[in-house]
LONU-219400 format. One record per residue (C-alpha): x, y, z; residue in one letter. Coordinates in nm, 4 decimals, m for minus. Layout:
        X        Y        Z fimar
        X        Y        Z     A
...
This chain:
        X        Y        Z fimar
  m1.0090  m0.2982   5.1555     X
  m0.8384  m0.6132   5.1363     X
  m1.1783  m0.7908   5.2101     X
  m1.3374  m0.5643   4.9580     X
  m1.1030  m0.6799   4.6807     X
  m1.1473  m1.0495   4.7778     X
  m1.5297  m1.0089   4.7884     X
  m1.5250  m0.8319   4.4150     X
  m1.3155  m1.1158   4.3029     X
  m1.5351  m1.3937   4.4426     X
  m1.8238  m1.2269   4.3139     X
  m1.6745  m1.1930   3.9458     X
  m1.5739  m1.5764   3.9807     X
  m1.8824  m1.6765   4.0825     X
  m2.0448  m1.4831   3.8006     X
  m1.8236  m1.6679   3.5423     X
  m1.8871  m1.9993   3.7004     X
  m2.2938  m1.9215   3.6969     X
  m2.2527  m1.8145   3.3300     X
  m2.0644  m2.1336   3.2294     X
  m2.3241  m2.3484   3.4263     X
  m2.6154  m2.1962   3.2663     X
  m2.4636  m2.2204   2.9316     X
  m2.4003  m2.5935   3.0017     X
  m2.7554  m2.6695   3.1654     X
  m2.9241  m2.4640   2.8340     X
  m2.6750  m2.6985   2.6071     X
  m2.8300  m3.0435   2.7903     X
  m3.1486  m2.9732   2.7093     X
  m3.1112  m2.8484   2.3563     X
  m2.8409  m3.1118   2.1847     X
  m3.0884  m3.3898   2.2305     X
  m3.3925  m3.1795   2.1228     X
  m3.1895  m3.0777   1.7906     X
  m3.1117  m3.4399   1.7341     X
  m3.4459  m3.5769   1.7904     X
  m3.5631  m3.2862   1.5083     X
  m3.2873  m3.4311   1.2916     X
  m3.4002  m3.7734   1.3089     X
  m3.7637  m3.6557   1.2228     X
  m3.6691  m3.4591   0.9158     X
  m3.4292  m3.7253   0.7802     X
  m3.5660  m4.0538   0.9351     X
  m3.3758  m4.2590   0.6207     X
  m3.0316  m4.1060   0.7131     X
  m2.9820  m3.9093   0.4380     X
  m3.0629  m4.1565   0.1972     X
  m3.3717  m3.9783   0.0370     X
  m3.5246  m3.6652   0.1674     X
  m3.7329  m3.3806   0.0635     X
  m3.5990  m3.0005   0.0006     X
  m3.7889  m2.9261   0.3167     X
  m3.6252  m3.1675   0.5051     X
  m3.2683  m3.0453   0.3785     X
  m3.3540  m2.6859   0.4822     X
  m3.4694  m2.7752   0.8108     X
  m3.1700  m3.0204   0.8732     X
  m2.9469  m2.6957   0.7523     X
  m3.1506  m2.4648   1.0238     X
  m3.0919  m2.7490   1.2863     X
  m2.7271  m2.7538   1.2137     X
  m2.6632  m2.3675   1.1951     X
  m2.8420  m2.3558   1.5666     X
  m2.5847  m2.6329   1.7019     X
  m2.2826  m2.4365   1.5459     X
  m2.3837  m2.1415   1.7337     X
  m2.4554  m2.3260   2.0610     X
  m2.1012  m2.4642   2.0277     X
  m1.9561  m2.1475   1.9507     X
  m2.1451  m1.9785   2.2408     X
  m2.0101  m2.2317   2.4733     X
  m1.6706  m2.2024   2.3604     X
  m1.7037  m1.7959   2.4253     X
  m1.8016  m1.8782   2.7782     X
  m1.5471  m2.0606   2.9095     X
  m1.2423  m2.2727   2.7099     X
  m1.3122  m2.5585   2.9340     X
  m1.6785  m2.6051   2.7670     X
  m1.4980  m2.7289   2.4621     X
  m1.3732  m3.0300   2.6511     X
  m1.7302  m3.0355   2.8541     X
  m1.8722  m3.0443   2.5269     X
  m1.6724  m3.3071   2.3883     X
  m1.7002  m3.5593   2.6721     X
  m2.0788  m3.4892   2.7077     X
  m2.2204  m3.5018   2.3392     X
  m1.9252  m3.6563   2.1627     X
  m2.0119  m4.0326   2.1394     X
  m2.3863  m3.9190   2.0747     X
  m2.2985  m3.6817   1.8016     X
  m2.0608  m3.9336   1.6619     X
  m2.3187  m4.1892   1.6588     X
  m2.5784  m3.9570   1.4988     X
  m2.3236  m3.8850   1.2197     X
  m2.1994  m4.2004   1.1521     X
  m2.4627  m4.3269   0.8773     X
  m2.5510  m3.9719   0.7657     X
  m2.1819  m3.7914   0.6856     X
  m2.0986  m3.7004   0.4132     X
  m2.4611  m3.6847   0.2403     X
  m2.4319  m3.7983  m0.0929     X
  m2.5522  m3.5139  m0.3948     X
  m2.8148  m3.6944  m0.5002     X
  m3.0015  m3.7514  m0.1782     X
  m3.2863  m3.4827  m0.2523     X
  m3.5693  m3.6410  m0.3888     X
  m3.6775  m3.4823  m0.6958     X
  m3.3743  m3.1973  m0.6562     X
  m3.3997  m3.1155  m1.0248     X
  m3.7897  m3.0434  m1.0346     X
  m3.9112  m2.6888  m0.9359     X
  m4.0084  m2.5672  m0.6187     X
  m4.4037  m2.6138  m0.5293     X
  m4.6338  m2.3208  m0.4426     X
  m4.5929  m2.3768  m0.0614     X
  m4.2109  m2.3300  m0.0865     X
  m4.2777  m2.0220  m0.2935     X
  m4.4791  m1.8732  m0.0591     X
  m4.2506  m1.9371   0.2780     X
  m3.9431  m1.7550   0.2847     X
  m3.7794  m2.0357   0.5132     X
  m3.7881  m2.3026   0.2267     X
  m3.6822  m2.0829   0.0011     X
  m3.3515  m2.0331   0.1275     X
  m3.0356  m2.1426  m0.0841     X
  m2.9077  m2.4403   0.1025     X
  m2.6748  m2.7142  m0.0915     X
  m2.5517  m3.0611   0.0457     X
  m2.2206  m2.9324  m0.0039     X
  m2.2919  m2.6891   0.3000     X
  m2.4467  m2.8985   0.4971     X
  m2.1520  m3.1396   0.4872     X
  m1.9463  m2.8848   0.5487     X
  m2.1675  m2.7872   0.8638     X
  m2.1166  m3.1406   0.9740     X
  m1.7647  m3.1480   0.9218     X
  m1.7181  m2.8307   1.1402     X
  m1.8714  m3.0114   1.4040     X
  m1.6708  m3.3349   1.3810     X
  m1.3816  m3.1317   1.3671     X
  m1.4312  m3.0288   1.7063     X
  m1.4627  m3.3626   1.8153     X
  m1.1150  m3.5430   1.7118     X
  m1.0728  m3.6283   2.0643     X
  m1.3087  m3.9122   2.0752     X
  m1.3183  m3.9833   1.7367     X
  m1.1893  m4.3312   1.6030     X
  m0.9011  m4.3049   1.3882     X
  m1.1160  m4.4197   1.1032     X
  m1.3640  m4.1604   1.1375     X
  m1.1029  m3.8861   1.2007     X
  m0.9313  m3.9912   0.8713     X
  m1.2974  m3.9820   0.6985     X
  m1.3309  m3.6396   0.8103     X
  m0.9959  m3.5475   0.6710     X
  m1.0788  m3.7374   0.3506     X
  m1.3740  m3.5470   0.2945     X
  m1.2184  m3.1874   0.4159     X
  m0.9511  m3.2403   0.1340     X
  m1.1677  m3.3804  m0.1044     X
  m1.4526  m3.0899  m0.0846     X
  m1.1584  m2.8378  m0.1461     X
  m0.9813  m3.0356  m0.3901     X
  m1.2970  m3.1005  m0.6126     X
  m1.3861  m2.7277  m0.6357     X
  m1.6956  m2.7760  m0.4141     X
  m1.6050  m2.4621  m0.1762     X
  m1.8557  m2.2074  m0.3091     X
  m1.7975  m1.8281  m0.2414     X
  m1.9024  m1.7460   0.0865     X
  m1.7967  m2.0722   0.2490     X
  m1.4350  m2.0228   0.2767     X
  m1.4971  m1.8445   0.6173     X
  m1.6203  m2.2059   0.7128     X
  m1.3383  m2.3863   0.5771     X
  m1.0910  m2.1768   0.7273     X
  m1.2366  m2.2293   1.0428     X
  m1.2749  m2.5638   1.0136     X
  m0.8556  m2.6075   0.9177     X
  m0.8118  m2.4046   1.2310     X
  m0.9946  m2.6435   1.4464     X
  m0.7895  m2.9750   1.2303     X
  m0.4487  m2.8505   1.2389     X
  m0.3413  m2.8689   1.6228     X
  m0.5319  m3.2169   1.6501     X
  m0.3881  m3.4074   1.3566     X
  m0.0633  m3.5721   1.2647     X
   0.2119  m3.3761   1.0928     X
   0.1701  m3.5640   0.7725     X
  m0.2182  m3.4849   0.7725     X
  m0.1051  m3.1045   0.8791     X
   0.0586  m3.0521   0.5382     X
  m0.2332  m3.2418   0.3444     X
  m0.4413  m2.9833   0.5131     X
  m0.2516  m2.6580   0.4430     X
  m0.1935  m2.8094   0.0907     X
  m0.5853  m2.8139   0.0641     X
  m0.6104  m2.4665   0.1661     X
  m0.3271  m2.3762  m0.0839     X
  m0.5284  m2.5357  m0.3740     X
  m0.8437  m2.3281  m0.2876     X
  m0.6062  m2.0153  m0.3045     X
  m0.5089  m2.1064  m0.6451     X
  m0.8241  m2.1751  m0.7499     X
  m0.8849  m1.7937  m0.8348     X
  m1.2123  m1.8121  m0.9852     X
  m1.4262  m1.9457  m0.7367     X
  m1.2819  m1.6921  m0.4694     X
  m1.4065  m1.3334  m0.4046     X
  m1.1593  m1.0701  m0.2327     X
  m1.3584  m1.1096   0.0808     X
  m1.2986  m1.5040   0.0440     X
  m0.9450  m1.4496   0.0046     X
  m0.8984  m1.2435   0.3006     X
  m0.9723  m1.5876   0.5060     X
  m0.7239  m1.7673   0.3346     X
  m0.4258  m1.4845   0.3779     X
  m0.5186  m1.4903   0.7200     X
  m0.5087  m1.8649   0.7824     X
  m0.1247  m1.8246   0.6303     X
  m0.0314  m1.5491   0.8112     X
  m0.1120  m1.7263   1.1437     X
   0.0822  m2.0027   0.9854     X
   0.3826  m1.7874   0.9388     X
   0.3929  m1.6381   1.2922     X
   0.2684  m1.9207   1.4976     X
   0.5059  m2.2146   1.6459     X
   0.8007  m2.2840   1.4593     X
   0.7557  m2.6873   1.4969     X
   0.4298  m2.6633   1.2941     X
   0.5674  m2.4285   1.0493     X
   0.8602  m2.6601   0.9863     X
   0.6209  m2.9252   0.8786     X
   0.4100  m2.7614   0.6390     X
   0.6783  m2.4999   0.5133     X
   0.6620  m2.6353   0.1316     X
   0.2898  m2.5615   0.1143     X
   0.3495  m2.2120   0.2652     X
   0.6684  m2.1456   0.0731     X
   0.4411  m2.2330  m0.2283     X
   0.1549  m1.9953  m0.1122     X
   0.4335  m1.7242  m0.0463     X
   0.5668  m1.7698  m0.3674     X
   0.2548  m1.7466  m0.5567     X
   0.0946  m1.4725  m0.3274     X
   0.3286  m1.1764  m0.5553     X
   0.1706  m1.3022  m0.8783     X
  m0.1959  m1.3575  m0.7598     X
  m0.1958  m1.0097  m0.5799     X
  m0.0060  m0.7854  m0.8619     X
  m0.0885  m1.0003  m1.1548     X
  m0.4057  m0.9767  m1.3710     X
  m0.5434  m1.3283  m1.2859     X
  m0.5593  m1.1459  m0.9075     X
  m0.8508  m1.0793  m0.7194     X
  m0.7781  m0.7133  m0.7326     X
  m0.5076  m0.4912  m0.6954     X
  m0.5763  m0.2575  m0.4203     X
  m0.7172  m0.3743  m0.0971     X
  m0.6653  m0.6597   0.1415     X
  m0.4335  m0.8764  m0.0451     X
  m0.1793  m0.5760  m0.1057     X
  m0.1427  m0.4670   0.2261     X
  m0.1209  m0.8240   0.3515     X
   0.1844  m0.8774   0.1000     X
   0.3313  m0.5943   0.2201     X
   0.3016  m0.6798   0.5860     X
   0.4262  m1.0146   0.4834     X
   0.7360  m0.8768   0.3026     X
   0.8524  m0.6911   0.6187     X
   0.9615  m1.0230   0.7350     X
   1.1880  m1.0666   0.4525     X
   1.0985  m1.4223   0.3579     X
   1.2719  m1.5808   0.0813     X
   1.0172  m1.7502  m0.0944     X
   0.8087  m1.4597  m0.0924     X
   1.1224  m1.2415  m0.2010     X
   1.1777  m1.4870  m0.5155     X
   0.8289  m1.4351  m0.5899     X
   0.8239  m1.0550  m0.5852     X
   1.1659  m1.0494  m0.8308     X
   0.9386  m1.2276  m1.0679     X
   0.7047  m0.9800  m1.0645     X
   0.9057  m0.6843  m0.9835     X
   0.8101  m0.4745  m1.2917     X
   0.4754  m0.5561  m1.2603     X
   0.4711  m0.4229  m0.9436     X
   0.6823  m0.1171  m1.0487     X
   0.4302  m0.0491  m1.3041     X
   0.0710  m0.0239  m1.0982     X
   0.2375   0.2514  m0.9081     X
   0.0628   0.5199  m1.1089     X
  m0.2578   0.3055  m1.1418     X
  m0.3325   0.3092  m0.7564     X
  m0.5616   0.5410  m0.5748     X
  m0.5160   0.5180  m0.2433     X
  m0.2525   0.6674  m0.0626     X
  m0.2464   0.3454   0.1793     X
  m0.1917   0.1310  m0.1345     X
   0.0637   0.3261  m0.2818     X
   0.2698   0.3485   0.0026     X
   0.2529  m0.0440   0.0600     X
   0.3384  m0.0426  m0.3094     X
   0.6595   0.1669  m0.2291     X
   0.7455  m0.0303   0.0609     X
   0.7390  m0.3555  m0.1773     X
   0.9271  m0.2053  m0.4752     X
   1.2160  m0.1193  m0.2190     X
   1.1949  m0.4655  m0.1021     X
   1.2704  m0.6175  m0.4803     X
   1.5777  m0.8497  m0.3932     X
   1.7472  m0.7176  m0.7006     X
   1.6788  m0.3698  m0.8254     X
   1.9019  m0.3350  m1.1805     X
   1.8946  m0.0863  m1.4580     X
   1.5477  m0.1682  m1.6038     X
   1.3952  m0.1642  m1.2711     X
   1.4972   0.1884  m1.2086     X
   1.3738   0.2839  m1.5714     X
   1.0451   0.1397  m1.5239     X
   1.0283   0.3295  m1.1816     X
   1.1154   0.6585  m1.3290     X
   0.8579   0.5986  m1.6304     X
   0.6035   0.5319  m1.3352     X
   0.6970   0.8818  m1.1601     X
   0.6225   1.0667  m1.4618     X
   0.2519   1.0157  m1.3994     X
   0.0850   1.2219  m1.1339     X
   0.1878   1.0572  m0.8082     X
   0.0853   1.2632  m0.4744     X
   0.4468   1.4256  m0.3494     X
   0.4605   1.2472   0.0023     X
   0.4601   0.9267  m0.1957     X
   0.7355   1.0196  m0.3867     X
   0.9167   1.1549  m0.1430     X
   0.8606   0.8260   0.0685     X
   0.9939   0.6191  m0.2385     X
   1.3033   0.8454  m0.2127     X
   1.3558   0.7943   0.1371     X
   1.3448   0.4315   0.1330     X
   1.5724   0.4071  m0.1693     X
   1.8018   0.6181   0.0489     X
   1.8069   0.3828   0.3275     X
   1.8603   0.0975   0.1166     X
   2.1720   0.2706  m0.0674     X
   2.4316   0.1704   0.2236     X
   2.3940  m0.1829   0.1663     X
   2.3987  m0.1646  m0.2012     X
   2.6968   0.0594  m0.2579     X
   2.9625  m0.1493  m0.3198     X
   2.7688  m0.2518  m0.6167     X
   2.8804  m0.0518  m0.9099     X
   2.6067  m0.1628  m1.1739     X
   2.3248  m0.0683  m0.8717     X
   2.5314   0.2934  m0.7968     X
   2.4914   0.3931  m1.2034     X
   2.1633   0.2904  m1.2123     X
   2.0452   0.4459  m0.9314     X
   2.2051   0.7714  m0.9459     X
   2.0848   0.7974  m1.3238     X
   1.7108   0.7529  m1.1836     X
   1.7897   1.0223  m0.9310     X
   1.9198   1.2761  m1.1371     X
   1.6552   1.2252  m1.4191     X
   1.3643   1.2437  m1.1263     X
   1.5007   1.5451  m1.0362     X
   1.5021   1.6988  m1.3814     X
   1.1673   1.5410  m1.4685     X
   1.2424   1.5284  m1.8401     X
   1.1510   1.2887  m2.0761     X
   1.0660   1.2593  m2.4602     X
   0.6951   1.3408  m2.4049     X
   0.7861   1.6494  m2.2155     X
   1.0449   1.7422  m2.4432     X
   0.8004   1.7213  m2.7826     X
   0.5472   1.9394  m2.5519     X
   0.8255   2.1832  m2.4778     X
   0.9575   2.1980  m2.8307     X
   0.5844   2.2319  m2.9548     X
   0.5429   2.5205  m2.7308     X
   0.8762   2.6886  m2.8120     X
   0.7246   2.6581  m3.2354     X
   0.4148   2.8277  m3.1407     X
   0.4169   3.2027  m3.2312     X
   0.0578   3.2519  m3.0397     X
   0.2465   3.2228  m2.6676     X
   0.4868   3.3199  m2.4414     X
   0.6393   3.5803  m2.7153     X
   0.8190   3.7889  m2.4545     X
   1.0188   3.4978  m2.3416     X
   1.0494   3.3844  m2.6751     X
   1.2522   3.7185  m2.7512     X
   1.4387   3.7540  m2.4229     X
   1.5200   3.3760  m2.3280     X
   1.8090   3.3645  m2.5904     X
   1.9621   3.6507  m2.4561     X
   2.0029   3.5231  m2.1403     X
   2.0352   3.1587  m2.1035     X
   2.1637   2.9006  m2.3449     X
   1.8687   2.6603  m2.2467     X
   1.5408   2.8353  m2.2967     X
   1.3236   2.7652  m1.9426     X
   0.9843   2.7192  m2.0522     X
   0.6965   2.7878  m1.8151     X
   0.4857   2.4674  m1.8325     X
   0.5028   2.3934  m1.4949     X
   0.5857   2.6999  m1.2978     X
   0.2803   2.5857  m1.0582     X
   0.4590   2.2622  m0.9655     X
   0.7767   2.4275  m0.8362     X
   0.6825   2.4040  m0.4471     X
   0.6380   2.0483  m0.4802     X
   0.9108   2.0079  m0.7016     X
   1.1649   2.1620  m0.4435     X
   1.0463   1.9216  m0.1975     X
   1.1607   1.6210  m0.4232     X
   1.4603   1.7997  m0.5570     X
   1.5589   1.8617  m0.1667     X
   1.5651   1.4876  m0.1142     X
   1.7532   1.3976  m0.4133     X
   2.0138   1.6074  m0.2863     X
   2.0082   1.4249   0.0645     X
   2.0081   1.1045  m0.1258     X
   2.3426   1.2274  m0.3163     X
   2.4678   1.3516   0.0161     X
   2.4788   1.0112   0.1678     X
   2.7151   0.9011  m0.0804     X
   3.0656   0.8455   0.0510     X
   3.2361   1.1388   0.1198     X
   3.5398   1.0245  m0.0585     X
   3.3477   0.9913  m0.3613     X
   3.3812   1.2362  m0.6488     X
   3.0129   1.2831  m0.7910     X
   3.1686   1.4996  m1.1062     X
   3.2257   1.1078  m1.2599     X
   2.8101   1.0979  m1.2380     X
   2.6679   1.4525  m1.2931     X
   2.9430   1.5261  m1.5771     X
   2.8298   1.2620  m1.8393     X
   2.4526   1.2653  m1.7314     X
   2.4239   1.6249  m1.8188     X
   2.6357   1.6280  m2.1196     X
   2.3811   1.3568  m2.2365     X
   2.1032   1.6035  m2.1035     X
   2.2134   1.8869  m2.2979     X
   2.2255   1.6670  m2.5903     X
   1.8798   1.5596  m2.5865     X
   1.6961   1.8275  m2.4637     X
   1.7229   2.1687  m2.6349     X
   1.4710   2.3425  m2.3838     X
   1.3963   2.2692  m2.0143     X
   1.1040   2.3179  m1.8050     X
   1.0884   2.5365  m1.4510     X
   1.1165   2.1913  m1.3068     X
   1.4360   2.0745  m1.4739     X
   1.6336   2.4122  m1.3933     X
   1.5252   2.4281  m1.0615     X
   1.6366   2.0954  m0.9841     X
   2.0118   2.2026  m1.1513     X
   2.0029   2.5145  m0.9227     X
   1.9229   2.3354  m0.6379     X
   2.2295   2.1211  m0.6750     X
   2.4812   2.3355  m0.7989     X
   2.7263   2.4146  m0.5710     X
   2.7178   2.1175  m0.2990     X
   3.0116   1.8993  m0.1894     X
   3.0430   1.6220   0.0172     X
   3.3844   1.6921   0.1537     X
   3.6209   1.9841   0.1381     X
   3.8365   1.7522  m0.0518     X
   3.6014   1.7306  m0.3239     X
   3.5285   1.9751  m0.5841     X
   3.1589   2.1212  m0.5724     X
   2.8704   1.9835  m0.7986     X
   2.8148   2.1729  m1.1083     X
   2.9970   2.4918  m1.1104     X
   3.3143   2.3733  m1.3295     X
   3.2823   2.4664  m1.7198     X
   3.0375   2.4003  m1.8541     X
   2.8117   2.3572  m1.5862     X
   2.8634   2.6806  m1.4023     X
   2.7612   2.9038  m1.7354     X
   2.4334   2.6361  m1.7592     X
   2.3399   2.7176  m1.3875     X
   2.3639   3.0790  m1.4396     X
   2.1369   3.0397  m1.7432     X
   1.8939   2.8198  m1.5242     X
   1.8839   3.1228  m1.2387     X
   1.8272   3.3730  m1.5542     X
   1.5471   3.1764  m1.7163     X
   1.3704   3.1038  m1.3978     X
   1.4044   3.4778  m1.2875     X
   1.2367   3.5740  m1.5808     X
   0.9420   3.3753  m1.5747     X
   0.8940   3.4430  m1.2378     X
   0.9041   3.8144  m1.3366     X
   0.5982   3.7328  m1.5642     X
   0.3944   3.4789  m1.3533     X
   0.4695   3.5508  m0.9751     X
   0.1777   3.7982  m0.9960     X
  m0.0747   3.5917  m1.1583     X
   0.0424   3.2368  m0.9620     X
   0.2789   3.3996  m0.6454     X
   0.2696   3.0267  m0.4485     X
   0.5689   2.9344  m0.6629     X
   0.7970   3.2254  m0.6086     X
   0.8686   3.1319  m0.2476     X
   1.0321   2.8237  m0.3716     X
   1.2193   2.9838  m0.6182     X
   1.3543   3.2212  m0.3813     X
   1.4316   2.9389  m0.1700     X
   1.6380   2.7935  m0.4061     X
   1.8322   3.0966  m0.4979     X
   1.9241   3.1892  m0.1268     X
   2.0398   2.7946  m0.0834     X
   2.3089   2.8838  m0.4223     X
   2.3939   3.2257  m0.3062     X
   2.4859   3.0602   0.0400     X
   2.6840   2.7851  m0.0997     X
   2.8476   3.0380  m0.3819     X
   2.8421   3.3710  m0.2445     X
   2.9378   3.5485  m0.5601     X
   2.7394   3.3208  m0.7932     X
   2.5108   3.6055  m0.8982     X
   2.7508   3.8880  m1.0030     X
   2.7866   3.8098  m1.3774     X
   2.4306   3.7510  m1.3497     X
   2.3308   4.1059  m1.2766     X
   2.5754   4.2403  m1.5235     X
   2.4312   4.0364  m1.7600     X
   2.0911   4.1560  m1.7050     X
   2.2180   4.4953  m1.6711     X
   2.4223   4.4648  m2.0391     X
   2.0531   4.3221  m2.1680     X
   1.8810   4.6754  m2.0629     X
   2.0791   4.8058  m2.3585     X
   2.0084   4.5787  m2.5929     X
   1.7007   4.6768  m2.9066     X
   1.4454   4.4549  m2.7327     X
   1.0970   4.5270  m2.6909     X
   0.9557   4.7111  m2.3698     X
   0.7625   4.4070  m2.2287     X
   1.0860   4.1995  m2.2476     X
   1.2963   4.4894  m2.0911     X
   1.0329   4.4697  m1.8232     X
   1.0470   4.1341  m1.7533     X
   1.4747   4.1911  m1.6963     X
   1.3744   4.4869  m1.4641     X
   1.1088   4.2600  m1.2756     X
   1.4104   3.9745  m1.2293     X
   1.6533   4.2397  m1.1096     X
   1.3948   4.3407  m0.8422     X
   1.3258   3.9991  m0.7116     X
   1.6893   3.9549  m0.6544     X
   1.6843   4.2705  m0.4742     X
   1.3866   4.2467  m0.2745     X
   1.4340   3.9061  m0.1455     X
   1.8023   4.0087  m0.0112     X
   1.9593   3.7624  m0.2772     X
   2.2789   3.9847  m0.3666     X
   2.5482   4.0553  m0.1527     X
   2.6778   4.4406  m0.1059     X
   2.9162   4.4331  m0.3919     X
   2.6911   4.3002  m0.6501     X
   2.3935   4.5312  m0.5159     X
   2.6188   4.8205  m0.5844     X
   2.7084   4.7167  m0.9388     X
   2.3892   4.6825  m1.0008     X
   2.2916   5.0061  m0.8820     X
   2.5755   5.1845  m1.0608     X
   2.4840   5.0421  m1.4188     X
   2.1051   5.0994  m1.3500     X
   2.2254   5.5004  m1.2456     X
   2.4140   5.4850  m1.5581     X
   2.1084   5.4254  m1.7664     X
   1.9064   5.7001  m1.6323     X
   1.9810   5.9328  m1.9774     X
   1.8093   5.6612  m2.1683     X
   1.4642   5.5950  m2.2758     X
   1.4410   5.3546  m1.9875     X
   1.3709   5.6516  m1.7729     X
   1.0440   5.6795  m1.9305     X
   0.8974   5.3507  m1.7922     X
   0.7746   5.3295  m1.4744     X
   0.8971   4.9602  m1.4257     X
   1.2425   5.0823  m1.4747     X
   1.1988   5.3761  m1.2024     X
   1.0569   5.0996  m0.9817     X
   1.3569   4.8780  m1.0185     X
   1.6082   5.1802  m0.9668     X
   1.4086   5.2757  m0.6221     X
   1.4109   4.9155  m0.5033     X
   1.7934   4.8973  m0.5501     X
   1.8240   5.2398  m0.3888     X
   1.6065   5.1712  m0.0929     X
   1.8156   4.8338  m0.0327     X
   2.1470   5.0203  m0.0246     X
   1.9674   5.2546   0.2152     X
   1.8778   4.9841   0.4460     X
   2.2117   4.8037   0.4248     X
   2.3327   5.1250   0.5763     X
   2.1176   5.1801   0.8429     X
   2.1328   4.7966   0.9285     X
   2.5142   4.6763   0.8613     X
   2.4612   4.4017   1.0990     X
   2.1958   4.2820   0.8652     X
   2.3171   3.9456   0.6629     X
   2.2968   3.9712   0.3055     X
   2.0822   3.7522   0.2104     X
   1.7612   3.5840   0.3920     X
   1.8296   3.2891   0.6116     X
   1.7127   2.9390   0.4809     X
   1.5058   2.9313   0.8002     X
   1.2631   3.2350   0.7077     X
   1.2664   3.1186   0.3741     X
   1.0917   2.7643   0.4837     X
   0.8236   2.9487   0.6956     X
   0.7280   3.1587   0.3911     X
   0.7143   2.7949   0.1536     X
   0.5288   2.6149   0.4395     X
   0.2659   2.9535   0.4331     X
């Protein structure tokens, strides 16, 4: 076995050596031939040549560059071998020719002749600048044999080519390749000059396409992650690039809001480089405002990460962020935003202004209310042609009417409010959050005489939580306890009307109500009594049907404890002598409560309410 492995290794090594030798033999034959062809095409060393000669030289140069690249890929040792064998010959060849002047082509302003029109080879778009760039690429690989004057000439030409705007869209890949070759071979001062030239190319946004910018971004990324000694030398240019990057990527003058540049900035932002963070701070509001405009989920996630890395988030940022979330944004992206903000809170909790702005954002986000939504709700409530039963019933059961414009959004809204609740639960246990909740909801009640289903659900889902036994439960003290019960009543009435047509939202409501019942076991007592009393009011039959439907939801989903269920049954039995007994929906409600009592008698060990795990499964299904 040992001899077998040795033989295999020897064969592999021999094959590699043969491949390298074959490449070198091919180069020894081809390079002199290419230079001879060049001299034939350009006997006057670039003084004056035809358009056909320029195209031919371009072809020769491309073949030469392909050969050099092939040699490099075959074996790294070929780089020094090529320099030793052809360096002097190539330098002598290019000495009188590089750089070509822009007026070296005879009759360059004249139209192409018939031959060129018929021959696609001579129809190619070739410029003096692209040929000079190709020669520069060859010479950059020969710095080991270049004299000091020749090396400076290459550097000067390369810098001048960029600074004078001669680089066209499409040349950027070659420019970056040359810069990579030059960097490890020149002095520290020349390194900085070279990187500054690349920076100026990036700043000239009008000549770059997104595909061009990608090469420059990769160039600077390699510098940032490269040797510390080199980075220290070129740091002024790199810091300027990092400071400019957010403005170029996010601003109107950038090469595109979505795509490679944005993802690149997200990748670099993870390094927390001060220059980039300063630039991000300057563009912070622009960054936030772009969130609803993104169409790709990957770009949305990147933007969320950038937003949460803005060094200083203040009140105006959280207000802009809330305004951005009012537009349709996928739920996973919003959950990711809340998660990152929650992770950031630990380092910000000592800043009073941050805590105030962040708390206000969380509560505003949970309710989802805004001026525009309030106007929409007001218009619906004034319209005499819609939701007639709810408009008659809701004032009897809730101090703020719950209007079902977003009933179908409850599943996603519950996920988001759950994350908001966890965010508040991450606050220090010693904090009394009533100091946060009370002022907010006081203003909320003053600003909004109506609320959406999402807003009502958020209040229900937050109510009754606490960080420690020493602190009072959230939103239970007056006047918030009655507000919560009113939200529950409104949501149940809406569910009674819509759950048959739109059943997917009912599990979310049941889960929220089950959580509330677990936190506050007797909270539904007054609600059930109120519903039963409403049945005695002179309301229309459709309204009373909704009340019975709400009671059936509470019973069917095991949301009532035994005492509350018994109380409801007694009150319902007492109404059998009224006109209600003529309605099937009343009899169905009475039957539901009777069956519920019987089930509890047969299964006394059964919990009075559905366990949260079971509800979670329903929501997922």
